[in-house]
Each structure stands twice: as structure tokens, then as C-alpha cells.
C-alpha positions as CSV (number, residue, x, y, z in Angstrom):
1,M,7.9,293.2,-21.9
2,W,9.3,290.2,-21.4
3,T,6.3,287.7,-22.8
4,A,6.4,284.1,-22.9
5,R,5.1,282.9,-26.1
6,D,6.0,279.3,-26.5
7,W,3.4,277.7,-24.2
8,K,1.1,274.8,-25.8
9,D,-0.9,273.6,-23.1
10,Y,-1.4,276.9,-21.5
11,E,-3.4,280.3,-23.1
12,I,-4.9,283.1,-22.0
13,I,-8.0,283.2,-24.5
14,D,-9.8,286.7,-23.4
15,C,-9.7,289.0,-20.4
16,S,-12.3,291.7,-19.9
17,G,-14.1,293.3,-16.6
18,G,-11.3,292.0,-13.8
19,E,-11.0,288.5,-14.9
20,K,-8.9,286.2,-17.7
21,L,-10.2,283.3,-19.5
22,E,-7.6,280.6,-19.6
23,R,-6.8,277.3,-20.9
24,W,-4.8,274.6,-19.1
25,G,-4.2,271.7,-21.1
26,D,-8.1,270.9,-22.1
27,K,-9.5,272.8,-19.1
28,I,-11.0,276.0,-18.8
29,L,-10.5,278.3,-16.1
30,V,-11.9,281.8,-15.2
31,R,-9.8,284.0,-12.9
32,P,-9.5,287.3,-11.5
33,D,-7.0,289.4,-12.5
34,P,-6.5,293.5,-10.7
35,Q,-4.5,294.2,-14.4
36,V,-7.7,293.6,-16.4
37,I,-8.9,297.0,-15.9
38,W,-10.6,297.2,-19.5
39,D,-14.4,296.3,-19.7
40,T,-14.6,294.4,-23.3
41,V,-17.3,292.1,-25.1
42,R,-17.3,288.8,-24.0
43,E,-17.7,287.2,-27.7
44,D,-15.9,283.7,-26.6
45,K,-18.8,281.2,-25.5
46,R,-16.1,279.0,-23.0
47,W,-16.5,282.4,-20.7
48,K,-20.0,281.0,-19.8
49,T,-19.2,277.1,-20.1
50,A,-15.2,277.1,-18.4
51,N,-14.8,274.0,-15.9
52,A,-14.3,276.0,-13.0
53,R,-14.7,280.1,-12.2
54,Y,-13.2,281.7,-9.2
55,S,-15.1,284.8,-7.5
56,R,-14.0,287.0,-5.1
57,S,-15.9,288.0,-1.8
58,S,-17.0,291.3,-1.1
59,Q,-15.7,290.2,2.7
60,G,-12.3,289.1,1.1
61,G,-10.9,286.0,-0.5
62,G,-13.2,283.8,-2.6
63,S,-14.1,280.6,-3.7
64,W,-14.1,278.3,-6.9
65,D,-17.0,277.1,-8.2
66,K,-15.2,273.7,-9.8
67,G,-18.0,271.9,-11.5
68,Q,-16.4,268.8,-13.3
69,L,-13.2,269.9,-12.7
70,P,-10.5,266.9,-11.5
71,Q,-8.3,267.6,-8.1
72,S,-5.2,267.7,-10.2
73,W,-4.1,267.6,-14.0
74,Q,-1.2,267.8,-16.2
75,V,0.3,270.5,-18.2
76,R,3.7,270.5,-20.2
77,Y,6.1,273.2,-21.2
78,K,8.6,272.0,-23.2
79,E,10.3,269.3,-21.6
80,L,8.6,270.0,-18.3
81,T,5.9,269.0,-16.7
82,F,3.7,270.5,-14.1
83,N,1.2,269.3,-11.7
84,I,-2.0,271.9,-11.6
85,K,-4.1,272.3,-8.9
86,P,-6.6,275.0,-7.9
87,M,-6.0,276.1,-4.7
88,N,-7.5,279.0,-2.1
89,F,-6.8,282.7,-3.3
90,K,-7.3,281.9,-7.1
91,H,-4.1,279.9,-7.7
92,T,-3.1,276.8,-9.6
93,G,0.0,276.1,-8.6
94,L,2.2,277.6,-11.5
95,F,2.7,281.3,-12.7
96,P,3.1,280.8,-16.5
97,E,4.5,283.9,-17.2
98,Q,7.8,282.7,-15.4
99,A,8.6,280.5,-18.6
100,V,10.6,283.2,-19.9
101,N,12.8,283.1,-17.0
102,W,12.9,279.2,-17.4
103,D,14.3,279.7,-20.9
104,W,17.0,281.9,-19.8
105,A,17.9,280.6,-17.0
106,M,18.3,276.9,-18.6
107,E,20.3,278.7,-21.6
108,K,22.6,280.3,-19.0
109,I,23.3,277.0,-16.9
110,R,23.7,275.0,-20.4
111,N,26.2,277.3,-21.4
112,A,28.3,277.6,-18.2
113,G,30.8,274.7,-19.2
114,R,30.9,274.2,-15.6
115,P,28.8,272.6,-12.7
116,V,26.4,275.1,-11.7
117,K,25.0,275.2,-8.0
118,L,21.6,277.1,-7.7
119,L,19.5,278.6,-5.1
120,N,16.0,279.1,-5.3
121,L,14.6,281.1,-2.6
122,F,10.6,281.5,-1.9
123,A,10.9,278.8,-4.5
124,Y,6.9,277.7,-3.9
125,T,5.9,274.6,-6.4
126,G,9.4,274.4,-8.0
127,G,9.1,275.7,-11.9
128,A,12.5,277.4,-11.7
129,T,13.7,274.2,-9.8
130,V,12.5,271.8,-12.1
131,A,13.9,273.9,-14.9
132,A,17.4,274.4,-13.3
133,L,17.6,270.6,-12.7
134,K,16.6,269.8,-16.4
135,A,19.2,272.1,-17.3
136,G,22.3,270.6,-15.6
137,A,22.5,272.2,-12.3
138,S,22.3,271.4,-8.7
139,V,19.5,273.2,-6.7
140,C,19.0,273.5,-3.3
141,H,14.8,274.8,-3.1
142,V,14.0,276.9,0.0
143,D,10.5,277.4,0.8
144,A,8.8,278.4,4.2
145,A,5.8,276.2,3.1
146,K,6.0,272.4,3.9
147,G,3.0,271.9,1.5
148,M,4.9,273.5,-1.4
149,V,8.3,271.8,-1.0
150,Q,5.9,268.6,-1.4
151,W,4.1,269.8,-4.4
152,A,7.7,270.9,-5.9
153,K,9.1,267.3,-5.2
154,E,6.1,266.2,-7.2
155,N,6.4,268.4,-9.9
156,A,10.4,267.0,-10.3
157,A,8.6,263.7,-10.3
158,S,6.7,264.0,-13.1
159,S,9.4,265.8,-15.1
160,G,12.1,263.1,-14.5
161,V,14.4,264.7,-12.4
162,I,13.5,263.9,-8.7
163,D,16.8,261.8,-8.9
164,R,18.8,265.0,-9.8
165,P,21.2,266.5,-7.3
166,V,18.6,268.8,-5.4
167,R,17.9,269.9,-1.5
168,W,14.5,270.3,-0.4
169,I,14.4,272.9,2.6
170,V,11.6,274.1,4.4
171,D,12.4,277.5,6.1
172,D,12.5,280.8,6.5
173,C,14.7,282.0,3.4
174,G,16.4,284.8,5.7
175,K,17.4,282.5,8.3
176,F,18.7,279.8,6.0
177,I,20.7,282.1,4.1
178,A,22.3,283.4,7.6
179,R,23.1,279.8,8.5
180,E,24.7,279.0,4.8
181,I,26.8,282.2,5.5
182,R,28.1,281.3,8.5
183,R,28.7,277.5,7.3
184,G,30.6,278.7,4.1
185,N,27.9,277.4,1.7
186,K,28.5,279.3,-2.1
187,Y,26.0,279.2,-4.9
188,D,26.8,280.5,-8.6
189,A,23.3,281.2,-9.1
190,I,20.3,282.5,-6.8
191,I,16.5,282.8,-8.4
192,M,13.9,284.6,-5.8
193,D,10.3,284.9,-5.7
194,P,9.7,287.1,-2.7
195,P,6.1,287.5,-1.9
196,S,4.7,291.2,-1.5
197,Y,3.9,289.6,2.6
198,G,4.2,286.3,3.8
199,R,5.2,284.5,7.2
200,G,7.8,282.0,8.0
201,P,7.3,278.9,10.2
202,G,8.0,280.4,13.1
203,G,5.9,283.3,12.5
204,E,8.5,285.7,10.9
205,V,6.6,288.6,9.0
206,W,7.8,289.6,5.7
207,K,7.1,292.6,4.0
208,L,8.3,293.3,0.6
209,E,9.1,297.0,0.9
210,N,10.6,296.7,3.9
211,D,12.6,293.7,3.7
212,L,13.8,293.0,0.1
213,V,16.7,295.5,0.1
214,P,18.4,293.9,3.2
215,F,17.5,290.4,2.1
216,V,19.1,291.0,-1.7
217,R,22.3,292.3,0.3
218,L,22.4,289.4,2.7
219,C,22.2,287.0,-0.4
220,A,25.7,288.6,-1.9
221,G,27.0,286.7,0.8
222,V,26.4,283.3,-0.6
223,L,27.1,284.3,-4.0
224,S,30.5,282.1,-5.2
225,D,33.7,284.4,-6.6
226,D,32.7,283.6,-10.0
227,P,28.6,284.1,-10.1
228,L,26.8,283.6,-13.0
229,F,23.3,285.3,-12.6
230,V,21.0,286.2,-10.2
231,I,17.1,286.6,-11.1
232,I,15.0,288.8,-8.6
233,N,10.5,288.6,-9.4
234,S,8.2,291.0,-7.9
235,Y,4.5,290.9,-8.4
236,T,4.1,293.6,-6.0
237,T,2.2,296.3,-7.7
238,G,4.0,299.7,-7.5
239,L,7.3,298.5,-7.3
240,S,8.7,298.8,-10.8
241,A,10.8,296.4,-12.6
242,S,13.4,299.8,-12.8
243,T,13.5,299.5,-9.1
244,L,14.6,295.9,-9.2
245,T,17.5,296.9,-11.5
246,Y,18.6,299.3,-8.7
247,V,18.1,297.0,-5.8
248,A,20.6,294.3,-7.5
249,Q,22.8,296.6,-9.0
250,V,23.4,298.0,-5.6
251,A,23.6,294.6,-3.3
252,F,25.7,293.1,-6.1
253,G,27.6,295.3,-8.5
254,K,30.4,296.7,-6.5
255,K,31.6,293.6,-5.4
256,F,31.0,291.2,-8.6
257,G,30.6,293.7,-11.4
258,G,27.8,292.5,-13.9
259,V,25.1,294.4,-15.5
260,A,21.1,294.0,-14.5
261,R,18.0,294.5,-16.4
262,S,14.5,294.5,-15.8
263,D,11.2,294.1,-17.5
264,E,7.7,293.3,-17.0
265,L,6.2,289.6,-17.5
266,G,3.8,289.0,-19.5
267,L,1.5,286.4,-21.5
268,P,-0.2,286.7,-24.9
269,V,-3.7,287.3,-25.0
270,T,-5.3,285.5,-28.2
271,S,-8.6,287.3,-28.8
272,T,-6.3,290.6,-29.1
273,G,-3.0,289.6,-30.1
274,L,-1.6,292.0,-26.9
275,S,0.4,291.1,-23.8
276,L,-1.2,291.0,-20.4
277,P,1.4,292.6,-17.9
278,C,2.1,289.7,-15.2
279,G,4.8,291.1,-12.5
280,A,8.4,292.2,-13.0
281,A,12.0,290.6,-12.8
282,C,15.3,291.4,-12.8
283,R,18.1,289.1,-14.4
284,M,21.7,290.1,-13.2
285,E,24.5,288.6,-15.0
286,F,28.1,288.2,-14.2
């Protein structure tokens, strides 16, 4: 498991009964997590005194009980700064487990010895975008949600990289890739975080189990002749890390060579010393 152990401003304090007790900076949150299928004694008093709790509804969805929680606040990861905002469907605008991928990508970019053009697809609030910009890459950030792209710009500003070479694109990722192929635009690295299910700005429907393979193959059309890496993330239950390896190797291996490696992503749990699984990722190096 690739476990993000270097956080100072984020911590899973404990997890039990379908929920995790988290510290985001100095704010304590309780959020549901489907991986937490065990039920242990909740000895930490912060389970009862948390600043906010997200509770699921029996009718679907859920809601926050925010108490005195501010509308937004910041957390830092090494040289990066992110704006946290509790939002619908339990999210905060950041997936801390992705820090292991940020570190890996930043090292690859800094050691490349050449300019690196990176394409970040389904880029959300720009964690990978900010990391790549900080490492010296030029970035094209693509997401179908205008609000998420704006949030990513805020994160870039907070991290001091808003003036770095970056394109902010609000578009359906598949349509954008098809246009980039027609325009002949190429990228040395690609990071993608495709959702299990989603809709583009024009109502386009995305289902991971149907669309991932053709999408990844399409992305091969925008890789440069001397690519550096591709990262594919997945939070879809039932899609194994080994499946991501196979998808990447089939899509890129014959033309570009390279080796794909995949594993679960995880976060350490302070109360047990164990790692909580948080999706999977594939890293393909060329």
C-alpha cells in the first residue's frame, strides 16, 4: 500500500462503525467511510466534541452539522497550501491520500532534466496541479465543473504558483482530449482521477466501468514521443489496482514501452498504527 505518512496538518485519529475521526489543521471532523466496516470502542473524546459531523440520510445523501466550523480554512502539506471547504456529499475539497502521488510526480518532474508539460484530467480542486506547478512543470488543468476549477485557482494562489504556466479548462475531458489530438498538442505526463459516475457540462454521462478503457486509449494520442509518466486514480469499489495496471499497459505499453505499477492508496490511523485503504492508483513510468 502507498501510504501518505508525511502530513502534519491532516490526521485520521480513529475510525470505527463506518466513520472516521479526522483532524484538518486544528478542526476535528467526523465523516462516513464505507471502508470502515469494523466497530471498535471509541475511546477518544473528540468523537463527541468534533467541530462538525457529516451524517448520512436513510433517503440518500446526507448533511453536515457544522457547529462553529468556519466556511473555509487552510491546511498545508510540505510546500503546498490548500483551502478546505466542507461541501455536499461529505467532501472537503481534498483527498489527503493523494499526497503520495504528489510527492512521486514532483520528484519525477524535478529529476526530468527538461521542461515537462503535464495534463491533469478530472482535476477537481487541483491538488496534483498545484504540486506539478510547484515542481516546475507547465500544466493544463481540465475539469467539467466551473466551481471546482475556480477552487483550484484559489489553491494555486494560496500555494504561490498562480503565476506559473497553467491553462484552466472547463470542459468534458473526453471532448477536450479529442480536440487536443486534432490540434496536435502533446503532453509529457498525464494525471487522471476519473469518477465512478459523472456528467459533463453538456450532459455527457460517464460510467467508469464502461468508459475508462476507451478514455485511457484516447489519452495515448496526446502523449509526447518521450513521455515521462501517467498516473490513473480510481475510487471505484471493485476495480482492483491490478486492473489499472492492465489498462495502462494495454493502452500505452506497445507504443511507448514503460512499466505500470499499481497499489492501494492509504492513510495512517493514529489510534491503531494501521493504514486505512483509500482507493487505488496506477503509476506508469516510461
